[in-house]
N, C-alpha and C positions, 0 to 999 in steps of 0.2 A: 555574628552581629549583622554585618553587611550583604553575608548571604539570606538573613529570614526579612532583613531589608526587599534585597533582590524576590524570595519569594512571597513577599506579601504584595508586590507590586506588582507581579506576573500574576497573581493570584486577581489582583484588582482588573487591569488588563483583559484578561479571561474574561468577567464581568463584563465592563463596559463592552466587547467584543460582540456577546452574547442579547447588552439588549438596542444595540446602534443596528444588529442582525434583526431581532423582533421591531425593531422601530420599524427598517424601509418594507419590511414584509407589513404591517399594516398599513404605511401609507402606498404602498404599492395597490394595498386589495381597496383603499377610500377613494383612489385614483380611478381605480378598475368598475366600482361604483356608481361614478359620475360619469365616467363613457359611458356605460350601459344603460343609465339611465339620459342621457340627453337626445334631444330629436336632433340637434344639429351641431355637427363637429367641425371645426374648422381647425386646419396646421397645415405645414409644407408639405410635398409633395414629398419629402425627403421624411419625416417623420410619420407620414398616412401606411408608408410600410414599417413601422418600426416597433421593437418591441413590445411596448404598453398595451398599439392596438389589437396586436397580435395576441397581447396574453389574454386582454379585455374578449375577444369573438373568438377566433380561431380554436383554439384549448375548450371555448362552451359550448364549440359545435352550432356558433351563430351563425347568421349572413351577416357578414357585417352592415353592408349600403345598400340602400334599396336605390339612390341614387347619387352621382358621385360631379361635381364639377371641380375641373380644375385651372387651374389661373396663374399662368407661372409668363405671362405676357412678359412682366420685368426680365427674364430670362434671356427673351428672344432676340437680344442686344450682343 
């Protein structure tokens, strides 16, 4: 009886993990599509080198930006 419940819960956990992976993949695709369609992207300097922008541009063989403006004046002090 307890083994049956553990087996059921384990199977349910695996199904939920699979669904979560699918949702995360879809979410990343939507974010990438939005970034690729954007004319202007505003982000922090650290985010600009992050995985999301990297996967959106470099993996697709695109030149990421024709112009970059960096404003880190608040970090100067």
